[in-house]
Backbone as a printed PyTorch tensor [residue, N CA C, xyz], in Angstrom:
tensor([[[-133.9020, -157.5340,   20.1420],
         [-134.0950, -156.8710,   18.9990],
         [-133.1040, -157.3010,   17.8590]],

        [[-133.4630, -157.9520,   17.0230],
         [-132.5980, -158.5380,   15.7090],
         [-132.3120, -157.4590,   14.7580]],

        [[-131.4140, -157.6660,   13.8940],
         [-131.0730, -156.7860,   12.8790],
         [-132.1560, -156.6380,   11.6970]],

        [[-132.3630, -155.5660,   11.1530],
         [-133.2370, -155.2920,    9.9740],
         [-132.5850, -155.5790,    8.7810]],

        [[-133.1730, -155.5690,    7.5810],
         [-132.8210, -155.8240,    6.3320],
         [-132.0330, -154.3920,    5.8670]],

        [[-131.1100, -154.7480,    5.0740],
         [-130.2780, -153.4180,    4.6030],
         [-130.6700, -152.7790,    3.4460]],

        [[-130.6080, -151.4740,    3.1820],
         [-131.0120, -150.9120,    1.9310],
         [-130.0260, -151.4940,    0.7780]],

        [[-130.3720, -151.3770,   -0.3760],
         [-129.4480, -151.8040,   -1.4300],
         [-128.3100, -150.8650,   -1.7540]],

        [[-127.1580, -151.4580,   -1.9390],
         [-126.0000, -150.5990,   -2.2430],
         [-125.9260, -150.2740,   -3.7360]],

        [[-125.6260, -149.0580,   -3.9590],
         [-125.2600, -148.4570,   -5.3220],
         [-124.0080, -149.1570,   -5.9710]],

        [[-124.2330, -149.8370,   -6.8920],
         [-122.9020, -150.4940,   -7.5300],
         [-122.0940, -149.6230,   -8.1170]],

        [[-122.4710, -148.1420,   -8.4270],
         [-121.4620, -147.2720,   -9.0400],
         [-120.7350, -146.6370,   -8.0370]],

        [[-120.9150, -146.8830,   -6.6000],
         [-120.0880, -146.3080,   -5.6210],
         [-118.8030, -147.1970,   -5.5310]],

        [[-117.7660, -146.5460,   -5.5520],
         [-116.4770, -147.3700,   -5.5080],
         [-115.9580, -147.7050,   -3.8650]],

        [[-115.8720, -148.9890,   -3.3970],
         [-115.7200, -149.0190,   -2.1870],
         [-114.1230, -149.2880,   -1.8020]],

        [[-113.2940, -149.2660,   -3.0230],
         [-111.9740, -149.2270,   -2.7740],
         [-111.3610, -148.1760,   -1.7440]],

        [[-110.6450, -148.5590,   -0.9790],
         [-110.2430, -147.6410,    0.1720],
         [-110.8960, -147.4570,    1.4680]],

        [[-112.1610, -148.1410,    1.3970],
         [-113.1100, -148.1220,    2.4730],
         [-113.3120, -149.6140,    2.9590]],

        [[-113.2440, -150.5170,    2.2190],
         [-113.7780, -151.8490,    2.4980],
         [-112.3670, -152.9000,    2.3870]],

        [[-112.2840, -153.3930,    3.5690],
         [-110.8780, -154.5400,    3.5560],
         [-111.5460, -155.7450,    3.9810]],

        [[-111.0150, -156.9490,    3.5320],
         [-111.2190, -158.3100,    3.9710],
         [-109.9200, -158.5960,    4.7980]],

        [[-110.0740, -159.7210,    5.4580],
         [-108.9550, -160.4650,    6.3800],
         [-107.7140, -160.5480,    5.5040]],

        [[-107.6800, -161.0490,    4.3570],
         [-106.5130, -161.1680,    3.5490],
         [-105.7890, -159.8760,    3.2160]],

        [[-106.5240, -158.8540,    3.0940],
         [-105.9110, -157.4550,    2.8740],
         [-105.6430, -156.5900,    3.9250]],

        [[-105.8480, -156.9720,    5.1250],
         [-105.3350, -156.1330,    6.3640],
         [-103.9510, -156.2180,    6.2910]],

        [[-103.2990, -155.0140,    6.5030],
         [-101.8450, -154.8470,    6.6040],
         [-101.4720, -155.5840,    8.0850]],

        [[-100.1370, -156.1730,    7.7840],
         [ -99.4840, -156.7330,    9.0990],
         [ -98.3140, -156.0930,    9.0900]],

        [[ -97.9300, -155.3400,   10.3560],
         [ -98.8470, -154.9560,   11.2860],
         [ -99.8790, -154.0450,   10.9650]],

        [[-101.0930, -153.8180,   11.5690],
         [-102.0100, -153.0790,   11.2840],
         [-101.9350, -151.9070,   12.2470]],

        [[-101.7900, -150.7090,   11.7340],
         [-101.4300, -149.3220,   12.3230],
         [-102.2370, -148.2740,   11.5630]],

        [[-102.3670, -147.1130,   12.2490],
         [-102.7940, -145.9180,   11.5020],
         [-101.7610, -145.5950,   10.3560]],

        [[-100.4780, -145.9180,   10.4850],
         [ -99.5530, -145.7070,    9.4140],
         [ -99.7170, -146.5530,    8.1720]],

        [[ -99.9660, -147.9040,    8.5370],
         [-100.1110, -148.7900,    7.2690],
         [-101.4720, -148.8140,    6.6600]],

        [[-102.3450, -148.2880,    7.5390],
         [-103.9100, -148.2530,    7.0330],
         [-104.0910, -146.8290,    6.2850]],

        [[-103.5090, -145.8690,    6.9800],
         [-104.0440, -144.4500,    6.3970],
         [-102.7170, -143.7050,    5.9290]],

        [[-101.4870, -144.1670,    6.1680],
         [-100.2790, -143.3530,    5.5570],
         [ -99.8740, -142.3620,    6.4680]],

        [[-100.5250, -142.2380,    7.6270],
         [ -99.9840, -141.0830,    8.5960],
         [ -99.9510, -141.6480,    9.9750]],

        [[ -99.3070, -141.0520,   10.7140],
         [ -99.3390, -141.2650,   12.2160],
         [-100.3890, -140.3640,   13.1420]],

        [[-101.4390, -140.8650,   13.3330],
         [-102.5380, -140.0220,   13.8510],
         [-103.1160, -140.9710,   15.0570]],

        [[-103.8760, -140.2150,   15.8650],
         [-104.5580, -141.0990,   16.9400],
         [-105.4040, -142.1480,   16.2110]],

        [[-105.6460, -143.3810,   16.7460],
         [-106.3830, -144.4140,   16.0310],
         [-107.1230, -145.0230,   16.8740]],

        [[-108.5420, -145.1660,   16.4150],
         [-109.5790, -145.8990,   17.3530],
         [-110.2370, -146.9780,   16.4360]],

        [[-110.4350, -148.0470,   17.2510],
         [-110.9570, -149.2140,   16.5670],
         [-112.2630, -149.5710,   17.1820]],

        [[-113.4480, -150.0100,   16.2960],
         [-114.8020, -150.2030,   16.7050],
         [-114.9250, -151.7100,   16.3330]],

        [[-115.2620, -152.4650,   17.4680],
         [-115.5150, -154.1290,   16.9900],
         [-116.9450, -154.2050,   16.9790]],

        [[-117.4970, -154.7860,   15.7830],
         [-118.7870, -154.9680,   15.5360],
         [-119.4930, -153.6970,   15.1760]],

        [[-119.1820, -153.2830,   13.8860],
         [-119.4810, -151.9050,   13.4790],
         [-120.9680, -151.7790,   12.9310]],

        [[-121.6110, -152.8750,   12.4440],
         [-122.9970, -152.9820,   12.0390],
         [-123.0830, -152.1220,   10.7810]],

        [[-123.9810, -151.1550,   10.9120],
         [-124.2710, -150.2940,    9.5740],
         [-123.4390, -149.0510,    9.5500]],

        [[-122.5260, -148.9740,   10.5830],
         [-121.5280, -147.9450,   10.2910],
         [-122.0440, -146.4570,   10.9750]],

        [[-122.9540, -146.5110,   11.7820],
         [-123.5220, -145.0270,   12.3270],
         [-122.3120, -144.4670,   13.1150]],

        [[-121.7930, -145.3030,   14.1300],
         [-120.7840, -144.6920,   14.8770],
         [-119.3880, -144.3150,   14.0520]],

        [[-119.0140, -145.0470,   13.1540],
         [-117.8290, -144.7220,   12.1710],
         [-118.4120, -143.4010,   11.5270]],

        [[-119.5110, -143.2290,   10.9560],
         [-119.8270, -142.2190,   10.1110],
         [-119.6990, -140.9440,   11.0120]],

        [[-120.3750, -141.0120,   12.0350],
         [-120.3050, -139.7600,   13.0400],
         [-119.0820, -139.3480,   13.5770]],

        [[-118.3030, -140.3800,   14.1000],
         [-117.1350, -139.9680,   14.7660],
         [-116.0140, -139.4830,   13.9020]],

        [[-115.9180, -140.2110,   12.6250],
         [-114.8990, -139.8020,   11.5100],
         [-115.1170, -138.3010,   11.0930]],

        [[-116.4950, -138.0430,   11.0670],
         [-116.7350, -136.6610,   10.5620],
         [-116.5690, -135.7950,   11.5970]],

        [[-116.7680, -135.9690,   12.7620],
         [-116.6540, -134.9490,   13.8500],
         [-115.1590, -134.8120,   14.1480]],

        [[-114.2970, -135.7090,   14.0300],
         [-112.8850, -135.6710,   14.2660],
         [-111.9590, -136.1010,   13.2370]],

        [[-111.7800, -135.2200,   12.2120],
         [-111.0760, -135.6470,   11.0400],
         [-109.5790, -135.9500,   11.3040]],

        [[-109.0470, -135.4740,   12.5140],
         [-107.6350, -135.7990,   12.7500],
         [-107.5510, -137.0780,   13.2880]],

        [[-108.5700, -137.8500,   13.5620],
         [-108.2670, -139.1530,   14.2560],
         [-108.7150, -140.2060,   13.0310]],

        [[-107.9330, -141.3920,   13.1710],
         [-108.2860, -142.5230,   12.1300],
         [-109.1170, -143.4630,   12.7990]],

        [[-110.0630, -144.0910,   12.1430],
         [-110.9760, -145.0350,   12.6460],
         [-111.1020, -146.2940,   11.7540]],

        [[-110.8760, -147.3850,   12.4520],
         [-111.0630, -148.9210,   11.7770],
         [-112.2130, -149.4410,   12.3280]],

        [[-113.2780, -149.8710,   11.6060],
         [-114.4230, -150.6520,   12.0780],
         [-114.2740, -152.1070,   11.6620]],

        [[-114.4430, -152.9810,   12.5310],
         [-114.3680, -154.2700,   12.1140],
         [-115.8600, -155.1340,   12.3640]],

        [[-116.2750, -155.7510,   11.2660],
         [-117.6980, -156.4020,   11.2850],
         [-117.2760, -157.7520,   10.7410]],

        [[-117.8750, -158.6890,   11.5170],
         [-117.9010, -160.1180,   10.8970],
         [-118.7750, -160.3790,    9.7730]],

        [[-119.9530, -159.7160,    9.6910],
         [-121.1960, -159.9440,    8.7610],
         [-120.5960, -159.2480,    7.4810]],

        [[-120.4670, -159.9060,    6.3810],
         [-119.9790, -159.4720,    5.0280],
         [-121.0310, -158.3280,    4.6830]],

        [[-122.2290, -158.6310,    4.5550],
         [-123.1620, -157.7500,    4.0450],
         [-123.1570, -156.2170,    4.9760]],

        [[-122.9800, -156.4020,    6.1490],
         [-123.2020, -155.1600,    7.0250],
         [-121.5920, -154.4370,    6.8900]],

        [[-120.7530, -155.1360,    6.7390],
         [-119.2820, -154.5290,    6.7020],
         [-119.2960, -153.7250,    5.3530]],

        [[-119.9390, -154.3400,    4.2500],
         [-120.0040, -153.6920,    2.9370],
         [-120.9690, -152.3610,    2.8500]],

        [[-121.8630, -152.5360,    3.7100],
         [-122.7990, -151.5510,    3.7930],
         [-122.3470, -150.2770,    4.5690]],

        [[-121.5330, -150.6510,    5.6110],
         [-120.9020, -149.6170,    6.5120],
         [-119.8450, -148.9110,    5.5640]],

        [[-118.9970, -149.6720,    4.7190],
         [-117.8610, -148.9710,    3.9710],
         [-118.7080, -148.2880,    2.8870]],

        [[-119.9210, -148.6480,    2.3610],
         [-120.4810, -147.9450,    1.3770],
         [-121.0820, -146.5710,    1.7950]],

        [[-121.5340, -146.5530,    3.1280],
         [-122.0640, -145.4750,    3.7430],
         [-120.8270, -144.5270,    3.8580]],

        [[-119.7210, -144.8820,    4.2720],
         [-118.4080, -143.9380,    4.3810],
         [-117.9780, -143.4320,    3.0440]],

        [[-118.0580, -144.3680,    2.0290],
         [-117.6130, -144.0380,    0.5850],
         [-118.3750, -142.9460,   -0.0400]],

        [[-119.6070, -142.9820,    0.3560],
         [-120.6910, -142.0560,   -0.2750],
         [-120.2140, -140.6490,    0.4260]],

        [[-119.7860, -140.4720,    1.4080],
         [-119.2820, -139.3260,    2.1540],
         [-118.0140, -138.9180,    1.8770]],

        [[-117.1100, -139.7940,    1.3450],
         [-115.8280, -139.3920,    0.9890],
         [-114.7630, -139.2510,    2.0370]],

        [[-115.1290, -139.7340,    3.2150],
         [-114.1550, -139.8410,    4.3260],
         [-112.9280, -140.2170,    4.1720]],

        [[-111.7110, -139.6290,    4.3830],
         [-110.4060, -140.2620,    4.2160],
         [-109.6990, -140.8710,    5.4220]],

        [[-110.4540, -140.8740,    6.6880],
         [-109.9810, -141.1040,    7.9630],
         [-110.6440, -142.3690,    8.5260]],

        [[-111.2360, -143.3050,    7.6050],
         [-112.0050, -144.4610,    8.1660],
         [-112.0290, -145.5280,    7.2210]],

        [[-111.9480, -146.7550,    7.6850],
         [-112.0950, -148.0170,    6.9460],
         [-112.8520, -149.0400,    7.6170]],

        [[-113.5020, -150.1150,    6.7840],
         [-114.1150, -151.0210,    7.5080],
         [-113.5280, -152.2830,    7.0270]],

        [[-113.2710, -153.3460,    8.0170],
         [-112.5800, -154.6050,    7.6790],
         [-113.7400, -155.7440,    8.0600]],

        [[-113.9640, -156.4720,    6.9930],
         [-114.8620, -157.7080,    7.1550],
         [-113.8700, -158.8330,    7.8870]],

        [[-113.9190, -158.9930,    9.0100],
         [-112.9210, -159.9030,    9.7060],
         [-113.5830, -160.3610,   11.1960]],

        [[-112.9340, -161.2040,   11.7260],
         [-113.0440, -161.6480,   13.0750],
         [-112.3230, -160.6800,   13.8810]],

        [[-113.0640, -159.7730,   14.7350],
         [-112.2120, -158.8570,   15.6020],
         [-111.2120, -159.2810,   16.5670]],

        [[-111.5300, -160.8450,   17.1170],
         [-110.4790, -161.2520,   18.0590],
         [-109.3190, -161.5560,   17.2700]],

        [[-109.3080, -162.0250,   16.2160],
         [-108.2010, -162.3350,   15.2980],
         [-107.5080, -161.1480,   14.8870]],

        [[-108.1420, -160.1430,   14.4790],
         [-107.5120, -158.7650,   14.2070],
         [-106.5680, -158.3370,   15.2580]],

        [[-107.2990, -158.4350,   16.2740],
         [-106.4680, -157.7130,   17.6630],
         [-105.3200, -158.7310,   17.9990]],

        [[-105.4510, -159.8940,   17.9760],
         [-104.3650, -160.8900,   18.3880],
         [-103.3710, -161.1110,   17.3400]],

        [[-103.7510, -161.0320,   16.1480],
         [-102.5980, -161.2950,   15.1850],
         [-101.9930, -160.0570,   14.2550]],

        [[-102.8970, -159.0950,   14.4000],
         [-102.5040, -157.9970,   13.3920],
         [-101.9800, -156.6160,   14.0750]],

        [[-102.6440, -156.2960,   15.2470],
         [-102.3260, -155.1110,   16.0290],
         [-101.2500, -155.2280,   17.0800]],

        [[-100.1830, -154.2790,   16.7540],
         [ -99.0690, -154.3160,   17.8050],
         [ -99.6260, -153.6730,   19.0470]],

        [[ -98.4890, -153.6710,   20.0270],
         [ -98.6630, -153.1550,   21.3480],
         [ -98.7160, -151.6360,   21.3470]],

        [[ -99.5650, -151.0970,   22.2730],
         [ -99.4170, -149.7190,   22.5090],
         [ -99.6530, -148.6810,   21.3910]],

        [[-100.5880, -149.1270,   20.5340],
         [-100.8040, -148.2250,   19.1920],
         [-102.0830, -147.5230,   19.0210]],

        [[-103.2070, -148.1690,   19.9460],
         [-104.5480, -147.6580,   19.6070],
         [-104.9980, -146.5990,   20.6940]],

        [[-105.6740, -145.5490,   20.2650],
         [-106.2300, -144.7490,   21.5190],
         [-107.4250, -144.9900,   22.0990]],

        [[-108.3070, -145.6010,   21.3110],
         [-109.6940, -146.1360,   22.0110],
         [-110.0900, -147.3550,   21.2140]],

        [[-110.5760, -148.2260,   22.1640],
         [-111.5220, -149.4040,   21.5370],
         [-112.9970, -149.2550,   21.9950]],

        [[-113.7950, -149.2900,   20.9960],
         [-115.1430, -149.2110,   21.0800],
         [-115.9530, -150.6290,   20.9320]],

        [[-116.6920, -150.9160,   21.8070],
         [-117.5150, -152.0710,   21.7480],
         [-119.0550, -151.8510,   22.0910]],

        [[-119.9030, -151.6670,   21.2640],
         [-121.2000, -151.2190,   21.3870],
         [-122.2000, -152.3890,   21.0420]],

        [[-123.1550, -152.8060,   21.9850],
         [-124.1740, -153.6760,   22.0190],
         [-123.7160, -154.9670,   21.1640]],

        [[-122.5960, -155.6320,   21.8120],
         [-122.2230, -156.9910,   21.1300],
         [-123.2270, -157.8740,   21.4690]],

        [[-123.2260, -158.8680,   20.5770],
         [-124.2520, -160.0830,   20.7250],
         [-124.1470, -160.7040,   21.9100]],

        [[-125.2700, -160.8810,   22.6540],
         [-125.0520, -161.3370,   24.2160],
         [-125.1550, -163.0180,   24.1250]],

        [[-125.2420, -163.5840,   23.1170],
         [-125.3090, -165.0440,   23.1020],
         [-125.9360, -165.5570,   24.2900]],

        [[-127.4020, -165.5770,   24.3190],
         [-128.1790, -165.7980,   25.4440],
         [-127.8670, -167.2040,   26.1170]],

        [[-127.7990, -168.2990,   25.3700],
         [-127.7940, -169.6970,   25.9710],
         [-126.5270, -169.7760,   26.6080]],

        [[-126.5920, -170.5570,   27.6070],
         [-125.5460, -170.5720,   28.5920],
         [-124.2950, -171.3580,   27.8830]],

        [[-124.7110, -172.2580,   26.8290],
         [-123.6250, -173.0620,   26.1410],
         [-122.8860, -172.3730,   25.0840]],

        [[-123.3820, -171.1620,   24.7260],
         [-123.1360, -170.1480,   23.8220],
         [-122.3420, -169.0470,   24.3170]],

        [[-122.3060, -168.6090,   25.5270],
         [-121.6540, -167.6430,   26.1710],
         [-120.1060, -167.4880,   26.0120]],

        [[-119.5980, -168.7050,   25.6670],
         [-118.1210, -168.5920,   25.3470],
         [-117.7870, -167.8960,   24.0850]],

        [[-118.8270, -167.6690,   23.3670],
         [-118.6660, -166.8760,   21.9890],
         [-118.6440, -165.4070,   22.1960]],

        [[-119.0180, -164.9270,   23.2660],
         [-119.2050, -163.5010,   23.5210],
         [-117.7730, -162.9120,   23.2330]],

        [[-117.7660, -161.7240,   22.6370],
         [-116.6090, -160.9350,   22.2860],
         [-115.7330, -160.5530,   23.3210]],

        [[-116.7110, -160.1280,   24.4920],
         [-115.9000, -159.6180,   25.7330],
         [-115.5660, -160.7990,   26.6200]],

        [[-114.3860, -161.3650,   26.0900],
         [-113.9970, -162.6250,   26.8130],
         [-112.4800, -162.2810,   27.3820]],

        [[-111.9360, -163.2360,   28.0230],
         [-110.6090, -162.9620,   28.7340],
         [-109.4940, -162.5360,   27.8110]],

        [[-109.4010, -163.6570,   26.5250],
         [-108.3570, -163.3860,   25.6530],
         [-108.5600, -161.9760,   24.6600]],

        [[-109.6950, -161.6010,   24.5960],
         [-110.0500, -160.3630,   23.8820],
         [-109.6320, -159.2120,   24.6480]],

        [[-109.9480, -159.0840,   25.8840],
         [-109.7800, -158.0900,   26.8360],
         [-108.3000, -157.9970,   27.1670]],

        [[-107.6610, -159.0170,   27.0720],
         [-106.1670, -158.9490,   27.2940],
         [-105.5260, -158.3640,   26.2330]],

        [[-106.0010, -158.6380,   24.8740],
         [-105.5330, -158.0820,   23.7050],
         [-105.8130, -156.4710,   23.6560]],

        [[-107.0600, -156.1540,   24.1330],
         [-107.4610, -154.7440,   24.1570],
         [-106.4070, -153.9630,   25.0700]],

        [[-106.2070, -154.5070,   26.3370],
         [-105.2610, -153.8570,   27.1670],
         [-103.8950, -153.6510,   26.4200]],

        [[-103.4360, -154.6370,   25.6710],
         [-102.1940, -154.6690,   25.0820],
         [-101.8640, -153.7100,   24.1040]],

        [[-103.0840, -153.5780,   23.3050],
         [-102.8640, -152.7350,   22.0030],
         [-103.1060, -151.2120,   22.5220]],

        [[-103.7610, -151.0120,   23.4900],
         [-104.1190, -149.6400,   23.9620],
         [-102.7930, -148.8240,   24.3110]],

        [[-102.7500, -147.6210,   23.9180],
         [-101.6210, -146.8790,   24.4690],
         [-101.7300, -146.6120,   25.9550]],

        [[-100.7370, -146.1910,   26.7080],
         [-101.0030, -145.6130,   27.8890],
         [-101.9900, -144.4680,   28.0620]],

        [[-103.0720, -144.4730,   28.8050],
         [-104.1210, -143.6440,   28.6790],
         [-105.2890, -144.0520,   27.7530]],

        [[-105.1250, -144.7710,   27.0000],
         [-106.2280, -145.1340,   25.9970],
         [-107.3030, -145.7810,   26.6580]],

        [[-108.5830, -145.7180,   25.9840],
         [-109.7270, -146.0550,   26.7700],
         [-110.5270, -147.2680,   25.8990]],

        [[-111.1040, -147.9490,   26.7230],
         [-112.0670, -149.0050,   26.2570],
         [-113.4940, -148.7050,   26.4100]],

        [[-114.3300, -148.3970,   25.5900],
         [-115.7230, -148.0990,   25.6420],
         [-116.5230, -149.2690,   25.3740]],

        [[-117.3770, -149.5350,   26.4430],
         [-118.4460, -150.6730,   26.6000],
         [-119.7540, -150.3410,   26.7490]],

        [[-120.5880, -150.6310,   25.8930],
         [-122.0300, -150.4050,   26.1540],
         [-122.8690, -151.5770,   25.7540]],

        [[-123.8930, -151.9020,   26.4570],
         [-124.7740, -152.9670,   26.2830],
         [-126.2920, -152.6710,   26.8430]],

        [[-127.2960, -153.2070,   26.1560],
         [-128.4800, -153.2970,   26.7770],
         [-129.0860, -154.5100,   27.6760]],

        [[-127.9200, -155.4230,   27.7580],
         [-128.0710, -156.3600,   28.5660],
         [-127.2470, -156.4120,   29.9580]],

        [[-128.1770, -156.3330,   31.0580],
         [-127.6100, -156.0830,   32.2050],
         [-126.5510, -157.1750,   32.9040]],

        [[-126.9920, -158.3030,   32.3830],
         [-126.1580, -159.4950,   33.0420],
         [-124.8920, -159.4960,   32.2860]],

        [[-125.0270, -159.1390,   30.8420],
         [-123.6790, -159.0540,   30.0570],
         [-122.6840, -158.0210,   30.7210]],

        [[-123.4130, -156.8570,   30.9960],
         [-122.5800, -155.8390,   31.6370],
         [-121.9710, -156.1000,   32.8880]],

        [[-122.7060, -156.7070,   33.7510],
         [-122.0560, -156.9730,   35.0070],
         [-120.9790, -158.0340,   35.1330]],

        [[-121.3610, -159.0630,   34.1290],
         [-120.4470, -160.2020,   33.9780],
         [-119.2540, -159.6220,   33.3430]],

        [[-119.1990, -158.6700,   32.3710],
         [-118.0100, -158.1350,   31.8730],
         [-117.2910, -157.3890,   32.9190]],

        [[-117.9780, -156.5560,   33.6360],
         [-117.1520, -155.6800,   34.6320],
         [-116.3900, -156.5840,   35.5170]],

        [[-117.1080, -157.4790,   36.0370],
         [-116.3860, -158.7630,   36.8210],
         [-115.2330, -159.2840,   36.1520]],

        [[-115.3070, -159.4530,   34.8910],
         [-114.2200, -160.2900,   34.2530],
         [-112.9660, -159.2200,   34.1720]],

        [[-113.2490, -157.9330,   33.7760],
         [-112.2120, -157.0250,   33.7450],
         [-111.5450, -156.6740,   34.9290]],

        [[-112.2840, -156.8190,   35.9690],
         [-111.8390, -156.5540,   37.3250],
         [-110.6540, -157.5560,   37.8310]],

        [[-111.1460, -158.8470,   37.1730],
         [-110.2510, -159.9400,   37.6800],
         [-109.2460, -160.2690,   36.8880]],

        [[-109.2020, -159.6890,   35.4870],
         [-107.9090, -160.2050,   34.6650],
         [-107.1730, -158.8190,   34.2150]],

        [[-107.7730, -157.8250,   34.1290],
         [-106.9130, -156.6280,   33.5660],
         [-106.6510, -155.6960,   34.5110]],

        [[-105.7290, -154.8030,   34.1970],
         [-105.3740, -153.6540,   35.3100],
         [-105.8640, -152.2740,   34.7290]],

        [[-107.1350, -152.2020,   34.1880],
         [-107.6530, -150.9360,   33.7350],
         [-107.9770, -150.1240,   34.9620]],

        [[-108.2550, -148.8230,   34.8280],
         [-108.7440, -147.8050,   35.6600],
         [-110.2000, -147.8760,   35.2880]],

        [[-111.1100, -147.9570,   36.3450],
         [-112.5490, -148.1540,   36.0580],
         [-113.2790, -149.1860,   36.7980]],

        [[-114.4750, -149.2850,   36.3520],
         [-115.2390, -148.4890,   35.5490],
         [-115.5390, -147.1930,   35.7260]],

        [[-115.4710, -146.3150,   34.7570],
         [-115.7130, -144.9020,   34.7660],
         [-117.1630, -144.5930,   34.1650]],

        [[-118.0560, -144.0220,   34.8830],
         [-119.4510, -143.8190,   34.4040],
         [-119.5520, -142.9530,   33.0540]],

        [[-120.5210, -143.2800,   32.3500],
         [-120.6940, -142.4550,   31.1300],
         [-122.2590, -142.2090,   31.0920]],

        [[-122.5360, -140.8380,   31.2580],
         [-123.8270, -140.3240,   31.3330],
         [-124.5350, -140.2180,   29.9960]],

        [[-125.8580, -140.6440,   30.0000],
         [-126.7270, -140.6520,   28.7880],
         [-127.0000, -139.0790,   28.4810]],

        [[-127.0320, -138.9280,   27.2480],
         [-127.3130, -137.5130,   26.8720],
         [-128.5710, -137.3830,   25.9950]],

        [[-129.2960, -136.2900,   25.9360],
         [-130.3620, -136.4020,   25.0220],
         [-129.9330, -136.3310,   23.6260]],

        [[-130.7410, -136.8980,   22.7760],
         [-130.3480, -136.8590,   21.1530],
         [-130.6910, -135.4990,   20.5820]],

        [[-129.9610, -134.8800,   19.7600],
         [-130.2290, -133.6920,   19.1500],
         [-131.1100, -133.7290,   17.9090]],

        [[-131.0480, -135.1250,   17.2010],
         [-131.5910, -135.3280,   15.9930],
         [-131.8310, -136.9310,   15.8270]],

        [[-132.5450, -137.3560,   14.8890],
         [-133.0680, -138.8690,   14.8260],
         [-131.8170, -139.6700,   14.7960]],

        [[-130.7470, -139.4100,   14.3210],
         [-129.5230, -140.2800,   14.3040],
         [-128.6100, -139.7470,   15.1600]],

        [[-128.8080, -139.0300,   16.1180],
         [-127.8840, -138.5640,   17.1390],
         [-127.5450, -139.6420,   18.1970]],

        [[-127.1870, -140.6760,   17.9160],
         [-126.9140, -141.9250,   18.7850],
         [-125.7240, -142.5890,   18.3750]],

        [[-125.0460, -143.3520,   19.2820],
         [-123.8300, -143.9370,   18.9950],
         [-124.0260, -144.8720,   17.9530]],

        [[-125.0310, -145.7570,   18.0290],
         [-125.2340, -146.8180,   17.2770],
         [-126.7210, -146.8720,   16.8600]],

        [[-127.0880, -147.7000,   15.7740],
         [-128.5120, -148.0050,   15.5320],
         [-129.2250, -148.6920,   16.8240]],

        [[-128.2480, -149.6420,   17.3650],
         [-128.8320, -150.4040,   18.5510],
         [-129.1650, -149.4190,   19.6090]],

        [[-128.4660, -148.5650,   19.7860],
         [-128.8350, -147.5110,   21.0510],
         [-129.9340, -146.6260,   20.5830]],

        [[-130.0690, -146.2780,   19.2030],
         [-131.2940, -145.6690,   18.9790],
         [-132.5960, -146.3610,   19.0610]],

        [[-132.7090, -147.6740,   18.7670],
         [-133.5600, -148.5860,   18.8960],
         [-133.8850, -148.9330,   20.2860]],

        [[-132.9590, -149.0280,   21.2780],
         [-133.2110, -149.3640,   22.6100],
         [-133.7730, -148.1280,   23.2810]],

        [[-133.1880, -146.8750,   23.0440],
         [-133.7780, -145.7850,   23.8300],
         [-135.1560, -145.2570,   23.2560]],

        [[-135.3690, -145.5840,   22.1800],
         [-136.7580, -145.2700,   21.5390],
         [-137.8060, -146.3110,   22.1630]],

        [[-137.3660, -147.4210,   22.4650],
         [-138.3280, -148.1920,   23.1550],
         [-138.0830, -148.0350,   24.6550]],

        [[-137.5520, -147.0000,   25.3240],
         [-137.2940, -146.8920,   26.7000],
         [-136.8860, -147.9230,   27.3490]],

        [[-135.8360, -148.5490,   26.8630],
         [-135.0660, -149.5590,   27.6940],
         [-133.7880, -149.0190,   28.0540]],

        [[-133.3020, -149.4980,   29.1870],
         [-131.9530, -149.0450,   29.7550],
         [-130.6010, -149.4480,   28.7730]],

        [[-129.8170, -148.5720,   28.7190],
         [-128.3490, -148.8980,   28.3150],
         [-127.4060, -148.7020,   29.2760]],

        [[-126.5990, -149.7950,   29.3520],
         [-125.4360, -150.0250,   30.4040],
         [-124.1350, -149.3770,   29.7960]],

        [[-123.6270, -148.3730,   30.3070],
         [-122.3280, -147.8540,   29.6600],
         [-121.2860, -147.7160,   30.7530]],

        [[-120.0530, -148.0760,   30.1310],
         [-118.8460, -147.8640,   30.9560],
         [-117.5470, -147.6700,   30.2590]],

        [[-116.6660, -146.9190,   30.7890],
         [-115.1950, -146.7440,   30.2690],
         [-114.2640, -147.2790,   31.1780]],

        [[-113.2860, -147.9060,   30.5430],
         [-112.1480, -148.2660,   31.1360],
         [-110.7700, -147.6420,   30.7450]],

        [[-109.9280, -147.0840,   31.5400],
         [-108.5940, -146.5430,   30.9480],
         [-107.3090, -147.0970,   31.2940]],

        [[-106.5190, -147.4310,   30.4280],
         [-105.2770, -147.9060,   30.7420],
         [-104.3730, -147.0920,   31.2880]],

        [[-103.7360, -147.3390,   32.4270],
         [-102.8820, -146.3730,   33.2060],
         [-101.9090, -145.6700,   32.2410]],

        [[-101.7050, -144.4040,   32.4800],
         [-100.8270, -143.6670,   31.6740],
         [ -99.4080, -143.9010,   31.7550]],

        [[ -99.0820, -144.5840,   32.7980],
         [ -97.7450, -144.9210,   32.9130],
         [ -97.8300, -146.4650,   33.0180]],

        [[ -97.3380, -147.1910,   31.8890],
         [ -97.5960, -148.6830,   31.8170],
         [ -97.0390, -149.4510,   32.7680]],

        [[ -97.7040, -150.4560,   33.2050],
         [ -97.3400, -151.3740,   34.1990],
         [ -97.7560, -151.1260,   35.6700]],

        [[ -98.5370, -149.8420,   35.6870],
         [ -99.0130, -149.4440,   37.1740],
         [-100.4830, -149.7050,   37.2260]]])
């Protein structure tokens, strides 16, 4: 299922404070440098239209969120969605998530990393482009605080199984920990728009969590 067209953005809504580009990301990138406070900090890679960011930031105002989206128009739309709500604990960066993790985020500062329905890159010659690769997973482990969690969901069974095998081979995470599906309470009570579309089509969603050991090095 491909992406649908986006609604138009109201040009009168100020995106300053919500939309960042690669050049404007602080180095180092932390909750303090992004939000001016030391708070639990979670990163979503591949934010799409920003449904997860909108719901999570509203439900947990004491937690800071950074969404990373490579597609410019989707990153701006997600930031627009958040700016209309006036959330003070969430921003969206239009950038390559792999570069952000590798070049900008220091060790042991992130409480959770969220990767939901990443592009499966179906063709064999393209699979090297998948975000869930060895280098990225090593950086996820590095930036997570002890006890931090990686959330990974996909609707592609092969991608799910391949990723679990890769994590088992290269990282020291605890898991996979199972994640139960719950009933939606309203039309947008889903983690992402991709989850909503997948479940409305009665297709399976494969979910797992991985935890960095609470004592680093174990």
